[in-house]
C-alpha positions in Angstrom: 0.0 0.0 0.0 2.7 2.4 1.0 4.9 1.4 -1.9 2.1 2.6 -4.2 1.9 5.8 -2.2 5.6 6.4 -2.5 5.5 5.8 -6.3 2.7 8.3 -6.6 4.7 10.9 -4.7 7.8 10.2 -6.9 5.7 10.7 -10.0 4.4 13.9 -8.6 7.9 15.2 -8.0 9.0 14.0 -11.5 6.1 15.8 -13.1 6.8 18.9 -11.1 10.5 18.8 -12.0 9.8 18.5 -15.7 7.2 21.3 -15.5 9.8 23.4 -13.7 12.3 22.9 -16.4 9.8 23.8 -19.0 8.8 26.8 -17.0 12.4 28.1 -17.1 11.5 29.3 -20.6 9.4 32.4 -20.8 8.1 35.1 -23.1 10.0 38.4 -23.6 7.2 40.6 -24.7 7.5 43.3 -27.3 5.6 46.7 -27.2 4.6 46.4 -30.8 3.0 43.0 -30.1 4.5 39.5 -30.2 7.3 38.1 -28.1 10.5 36.1 -28.1 10.7 32.8 -26.3 13.7 33.1 -24.0 15.5 31.3 -21.2 16.8 34.5 -19.6 17.4 38.1 -20.3 19.3 41.1 -18.9 19.2 44.9 -19.4 22.4 46.5 -20.5 22.0 50.3 -20.9 19.6 50.9 -23.8 19.8 47.2 -24.9 18.2 44.0 -23.7 20.3 40.8 -24.1 18.3 37.5 -24.2 19.0 33.9 -24.8 16.7 32.8 -27.7 15.2 29.3 -27.3 14.3 29.3 -31.0 17.9 30.0 -32.2 19.8 28.7 -29.3 22.0 31.8 -29.0 22.3 35.2 -27.3 20.7 38.1 -29.1 20.1 41.8 -28.5 17.2 44.2 -29.0 16.7 47.9 -28.2 15.2 48.4 -24.7 12.5 50.7 -26.0 11.0 47.8 -28.0 10.6 45.5 -25.0 7.6 45.5 -22.7 9.5 44.8 -19.5 6.5 45.4 -17.3 4.4 42.7 -18.9 7.4 40.4 -18.9 8.1 40.9 -15.2 4.4 40.4 -14.4 4.4 37.0 -16.1 7.7 36.0 -14.4 6.1 36.9 -11.0 3.1 34.8 -11.7 5.3 31.9 -12.8 7.3 32.0 -9.6 4.1 32.0 -7.5 2.8 29.0 -9.4 6.1 27.1 -9.0 6.1 27.9 -5.2 2.5 26.6 -4.9 3.5 23.4 -6.7 6.5 22.9 -4.5 4.4 23.4 -1.4 1.8 20.9 -2.6 4.4 18.2 -3.3 6.0 18.9 0.1 2.6 18.6 1.9 1.8 15.3 0.2 5.2 13.9 1.2 4.6 15.1 4.8 1.2 13.5 5.0 2.6 10.2 3.6 5.4 10.2 6.2 2.9 10.9 9.0 0.7 8.0 7.8 3.6 5.7 7.8 4.5 6.7 11.3 1.0 6.2 12.5 0.5 2.8 10.8 3.8 1.6 12.3 2.7 2.5 15.8 -0.8 0.9 15.6 -0.8 -2.5 17.4 -1.3 -5.7 15.4 -4.2 -6.8 17.6 -7.7 -5.8 16.4 -9.3 -2.7 17.9 -10.2 0.9 17.6 -7.5 3.5 18.1 -7.0 7.3 18.3 -4.2 9.8 18.3 -3.8 11.6 21.6 -2.8 15.2 22.0 0.9 14.1 22.0 0.5 12.3 18.7 0.6 8.8 20.2 -1.8 6.0 19.4 -4.1 5.0 22.2 -6.5 2.0 22.3 -10.2 2.6 22.9 -12.0 0.3 25.4 -14.7 -2.0 24.1 -18.1 -1.2 25.6 -20.1 -3.9 27.4 -23.6 -4.4 25.9 -26.7 -6.5 26.7 -29.6 -7.9 24.8 -33.0 -6.7 26.2 -35.9 -9.0 25.4 -39.2 -8.7 27.2 -37.5 -6.8 30.0 -35.0 -9.6 30.4 -31.3 -8.9 30.0 -28.7 -11.1 28.5 -25.0 -10.3 28.1 -24.0 -10.0 24.4 -21.0 -12.2 23.6 -18.6 -10.4 21.3 -18.2 -12.1 17.9 -20.4 -15.0 19.0 -24.0 -14.9 17.9 -26.5 -15.8 20.6 -30.1 -17.0 20.2 -32.8 -14.4 20.3 -36.5 -15.3 20.5 -39.0 -14.2 17.8 -40.1 -10.6 18.2 -38.4 -7.3 19.1 -35.2 -7.0 21.1 -32.7 -4.2 21.6 -28.9 -4.1 22.0 -28.1 -1.6 24.8 -25.3 0.0 26.6 -25.5 0.8 30.3 -25.4 4.4 31.4 -26.9 7.4 29.8 -23.6 9.0 28.9 -20.3 7.6 27.6 -17.2 8.1 29.7 -15.2 8.8 26.5 -15.7 12.5 25.5 -14.6 14.5 22.5 -15.1 18.2 21.7 -14.1 18.0 18.1 -16.9 17.6 15.6 -15.2 15.2 13.2 -12.9 13.0 15.3 -10.6 10.6 13.4 -10.2 7.0 14.3 -8.1 4.0 13.2 -9.8 0.6 13.0 -8.0 -2.7 12.7 -10.6 -5.4 11.9 -10.7 -8.7 13.8 -11.6 -10.4 10.6 -13.3 -9.6 7.3 -16.3 -7.8 8.8 -18.4 -4.7 8.3 -18.2 -1.5 10.3 -20.2 1.6 10.8 -20.6 4.8 12.8 -23.9 5.0 14.5 -25.8 7.5 16.7 -27.1 5.9 19.9 -30.7 6.4 21.1 -30.9 7.6 24.7 -33.3 5.9 27.1 -33.6 6.0 30.9 -30.5 4.4 32.4 -28.9 3.5 29.1 -28.5 3.9 25.3 -29.9 1.8 22.5 -27.4 0.6 19.9 -29.8 -1.2 17.6 -33.2 -2.8 17.4 -33.3 -6.4 16.4 -36.5 -7.8 14.7 -36.5 -11.6 14.6 -38.9 -13.2 12.1 -40.8 -16.2 13.5 -40.2 -19.7 12.0 -37.3 -18.5 9.7 -35.5 -16.9 12.7 -34.2 -14.3 10.3 -32.8 -11.2 12.1 -33.2 -7.7 10.9 -31.1 -5.1 12.6 -32.1 -1.4 12.7 -29.6 1.2 13.6 -28.9 4.9 13.0 -25.9 4.7 10.7 -24.0 7.9 9.7 -22.1 8.6 6.5 -18.3 8.3 6.9 -15.1 8.6 5.0 -12.7 5.7 5.0 -9.1 5.4 3.9 -7.6 1.9 3.8 -4.0 2.2 5.0 -3.2 -1.5 4.7 -5.0 -4.9 4.7 -7.6 -4.8 7.4 -6.6 -1.3 8.7 -8.7 1.8 8.1 -8.6 5.5 8.9 -12.2 6.6 9.7 -14.0 9.9 10.2 -17.6 11.3 9.8 -18.5 13.1 6.6 -20.4 15.8 8.5 -19.9 17.5 11.8 -21.4 15.5 14.7 -23.9 17.2 16.9 -23.7 16.9 20.7 -24.8 13.4 21.7 -23.9 9.7 22.0 -22.2 7.8 19.2 -20.4 4.5 18.7 -18.3 2.7 16.1 -19.4 -0.9 15.6 -17.9 -3.9 13.9 -20.5 -6.5 12.9 -21.7 -9.3 10.6 -25.1 -8.9 9.0 -27.7 -11.2 10.3 -25.8 -12.1 13.5 -26.0 -10.2 16.8 -22.3 -10.2 17.4 -21.4 -6.5 17.7 -18.1 -5.0 18.9 -18.9 -1.5 20.2 -16.7 1.5 21.0 -18.9 4.3 22.4 -18.1 8.0 22.8 -19.8 11.3 23.4 -19.6 14.6 21.6 -19.9 17.7 23.9 
């Protein structure tokens, strides 16, 4: 993955270098109209010496025939454009280096991670959840589907507020999957004494499970096999949220909850 990224940066630098070489040639404008394509020029008294790209040699022209103001304006714009290109390539390289550093510091074990204020990776704690069916509670076994009777059940977290709090509206996370599973960012539904993760409707006879949850749109960037950088597409309003890892049709959620204040 990163080999591809480095090749892309190398190609960007190569394209920029070639463009820079081409940009070394510029137009020496004439007051009467037209121009000479030159590599450089210099004013000597009432004459302007320039290196002609067309003829590959130094030539001279009277100063009063040259539109120096227009020529200098174009050179200034060219320099600004070249600086912008250099800054862009440098920024891309810096982002790539930072991504490599972060990936190298993320543990190999599955989990959800964040960068702390010091730029170090910290692991988020899995939330404990329960299945609530007809006012009965049953602990949800992570990554191990449990039987649910026909009807409506809910997956819930204890407590009305998460102990993990963020003030930023689009927090970034890193998720290393436990296996090939799906993941989502959801908004939790508050209730007295807890928070609802999802509602599970179980069809009689077929025992088919339909899970209803409030999923939010996210951005995802795959950093390597099974490792993703994740963040919400829109600002999160104040409230309770969670990242979940799951398999459709099986109540086997892994849940990491947090609160936006």
